[in-house]
N, C-alpha and C positions, 0 to 999 in steps of 0.2 A: 695313467696309461695302463691299459689292460694287458694281460699276458696269456699266451696260448701255447699249448703243447700239441704238436702234430705227430701222430703215430703212423708212420709209413713213409718211406723215402722213394716210393715210385714216382711216376711222372706227375700224377695229379696231387698227391700229398706234397711233393716238393713245390709244385706250382702254387698250391694254395698257401703254403708257408711264405712264398714270395709275395703273394697278395697281402697277407696279413702284415708283413713287414712294411710294405708300401703304404698301408693304411695307418701305420704308426703303432701297431700292436707288437709288443716284444714277443718273439717267437723262438721256440726251440723245437727242432725236429728230432724224433727218436727213430733209430733204425737198428736192425739186428746185425747187419753186415758192417763190420768195423771199417773195411776199406772204403765203403760208400760214405759212411759217417765222417771219416777223416777227410775225404775229398771235399765234402760240403763244408765242414767246420774250418779247415785250414786253407783250402784252395778255392773255395767259393764256387764249386761246380759239382754237378752230378753226372759223371761221364757215362754211366750206364743208361740213364733214363731221360736226361735232358742234355745230350751232347751239344757243346758249342754255346750253351746258354749261361751267361754269368749270373751268379746268385748274389743276393745282397750281403754285404760284409757284416751287417749286424745280425744275420741269421746264424744261430748256433745249432749244433747237432751233437747228439750223444747216443751211446748204447745203453745208458743207465735210465730206466723208466722213472725211478724216483727223482733223479735230477731234472728230467724233462718236466715232471708234474709239479715240482716245487713251486707253490704260489700261483698255479695256473687258474685263470678265470674260465678259459675254454679248453676243453680236451677234444681235439679233432681226430677222428678215427678214419684212417685212409688205408686200411689193410684189405686184402681180398675178403669178400663177404663170407665165404665159407670158413674162414679162419677166425672170424670175429669172436665167436663165443669162447674159444680156448684162450685167445690172447687177452680178451677183456677180463676173464676170470683171474688172470695173473696180475693185471694192472689195477683192478678195481680197489683193492685195499689201500692203494697209494693215492687215489684221486682225492684232491682237496674237497672238504665239505662245501657245498654250494656251487661247485664248478658246473658249468653247462657242458654236456657231452654232445658233440656235433658229429653227425654221420656224413661222410662224403661217399659212402658205398652205395652201389646201385644193384642190389641183388635181393633174392629171397632165400632164406636158409633151407638147405636140403634137410629132409626128415621132419621138420616142424612146420614148414611153409610160413614162417614168420618173417615179417619185415624187419629191417635192420634196427629201427627204433624200438621195436618190441623186444628184440634180443638184448639191446642195450639196457632197457628198463629192467628186464628180468635178471640179467647177470650183475649189473651194477647196483640194483636195488634202489633206483631213483624214480621220482614221479615224472609224469609226462611233461610237465612244464620245465624240466631240466634237460630235456632232450630236444635237439634241433637237427634238421637235415638240410643239406645244400644240394641242389640239383638244377640242371639247366643245360643249354647247349654250350658245354665247357670242354672243348678239345684242348687238352693240356698244352701241347706244343705251341699252338697259336697264342694262347694266353701267356705262356712263358716268354714268348717273343714280344709281349706287350701289344698284341693286336686287341682291339676293343672287344669286350664280351660282357654279357649280363647273366645273372643267375637268380635263383629263388632261394631265400633262407626261410625255412618254415619251422614254426613252433606253435604249439597250442596256446602258449602265453605270448600275446602280441608284444609285450614289453621286452621279453627275452629275445624274440626275433629281431626287434629294433636294436638291441644291444649288439647282437651278432652282426647285423647289417652295418653298424658303425665300425665294428672291428675289422671288417673286410671290404669297406668301401674305399676304392683306390682310383679316384677320378684322375684323368679322363679315360682310364684304361679298363677298369672293372667296376661294374654297376650292379649291386645286389638289390632285389626287390623282396619285400616281406610277404608272408602268407601264413595263415593259421591252419591250412589244410595239409597236415603232415601225411595223412593217408594218401591223398591224391598225388602229392609231390613224389612220394616213394614209389607208388604204383607206376607212375609215368616213367620214372628213372629206371626201374627194374625191367618192365615189359618192353620198353623201346629197344633194349639190347637184343631181345629175342627177335623182334621184327627186323632189326638191322642184320641179323644172321640170315633171315629169309631174303632180304634185299640183296645181300652179298652173294648168296647162292644163285639167285636169278641172274645177277650181273656176271658171275663166273661162267654161267651157262651160255652167255652171249645174248641174253634177253635185253630188251630196250627200255626206254623211258616210260612207256605205257605201263609195263609190268611193274617197274619200280614205283610209279605213282599209285598204282592199284594196291600194292603191298603196303605202302605207307598209309594210305587212306583207310584201308580195311584194318590195318594194324592199329590205327588210332581208334577205330570202333571197338576193337578187342580191349584196348586199354580202358576205354570209357565204360564198357560193360563190367569189367572186373572192378574198376573203381567204384561204380555205382553200387555193386553188390557189397562192397566193403564200407560204404558210407561216405565216399569222397564227394567233394564239391565238383560237379561236372564242368564248371567254368575253369578249373585248374588245367584241364587237358587242352584248352585253347591257348594256353599261355606258354611261357618259357620252359616250364617243367614238363609240359605235355608235348604239344606240336613242335615247339622250338627244339627241344632235345631230340625228339624223334627225327626231325628233318636233318639236323647236323650229323647224327649218328648214322643215319641211313645213306647220306649223300657224300660224306667226306672219306677220302682215302686214308685219312689219319685215324679213322674209327677202327678200333681193334676188332669189334664184333663184325662189322661189315667185311673187313679184310679176311677174317677167319672164314666167314661164309663164302666169300669169293673163291678161296682156295678149295673149299669143299666142292663148290660148283664146277671147278676146273678138273675135278676128278681125284684130288688128293684124298687119302684116307684120314680119318680122325686122328690117328696116331701120328701121321706125317705132319698134319697141320699143327697139332699140339707141340710137336718137337720143334717146329719152325717158328712158333709164336713166343716171343720174349716176354711179353706182358700178359696179364690176365684178361681174357675176354669173358666178362662176367656172365654173358648170356649162355655160354656153353653149359655151365652147370645149373644156372638159375632157370633155364627153360623147363627143366623137370619140376622144380618146385613151384614155378609159376603155373604150370599145368595142374599140379596137385592142388594148389590153392583155388584155381578155377573150378575144378571138379568138386571140391569141397563146398563151393557156393553155387554149384549148378550153373556155371557160366560157360557159354559156348565160345571156344577160342580155336578155330580151325587152323590159322596160320601157326600158332604156338604148337598145336598137335603135330603138324607136319615137320616143324623144326625139330621137335623131340625125336620124331621118326628118323629124320635124316642124320642128326647128330649122334644119336645114341642107339638106334634100333636097326641101322643098316638100310633104311629106306632109300631107294635110288632118287636123286633129285628130280629126274624127269618124271618119275612116277608121282612124286610129291606134287609137281606142277599140275599133272593131270587130275589128281585128287581134288585139288583146290578149284580148278576150272570146271569140274564135273558136278560140283555141289548144286543142289536144287536152287532155282532162281528165287529171289526175294525182293520185296520193295526196299529201296534205300531210304532209311530213316536214321536220324542221328542215334548212334549207339546200338543199331540193329546189326 
């Protein structure tokens, strides 16, 4: 039986720990907040992030990273993407030799424009075949309630991806697929949050389904262009980690990024929305690093540009819509 340590007791970290337990993987959750850890370990609940959801009795929790990592075959990282580097630097000396590091995070690091797998490799000093990513249409609360879902587990080493697939395959509830395109899976996961912010803003402004469909479709074109520039397999974006994740994040009221955008579209300020948001909306910070990455590779991403303008530069949402609709007409071709 394999063993996993999951770092992060937010909704997705806790839910993925539930999945691992259901798949027969011995799992320990690490958290910084003692009250949350105690509730998970003793009362089998996470009242802050998964209220009303019973957790497996076999799931353990601790505030001690060394205890969580002891004998771990998989080290699952589910912390906010912008805190990964500092946290992992603290944990790296404790990680067992040969353990696979798994990223659940969907962001691009500010300042470096690096994907999460790149940060993991750099900080932990591990080769790419020991780093995997998980991404897909995975709204945590639905999965925590055992509604069916699927995901993609990606690693450049197919055998490692298959090992992780086995460790988190919990039929008939949770179905993982494998992929070796780590770049494409990460780009899809990070950029869809930015597009969801745009869809949310449009929804908050009272715009209809035509606009939402346009944003999602042209957003997928932006994801594809950036992915192509970074060497991703374009087929990835037609799958669960591309269109699947984009559709779920843009359409669901459970999506943090869409909800954040909706509040902006209704006229709330960034400070007001941030204060009212309990969990991390990764696209809020990552939109800047996504745009930085796009400019570094000379990739045109107009939706991402206006999202950065609205979220960080004070651009009025109405003006942002006008800017997008006033762009010069082009032929529609895949990835254009």
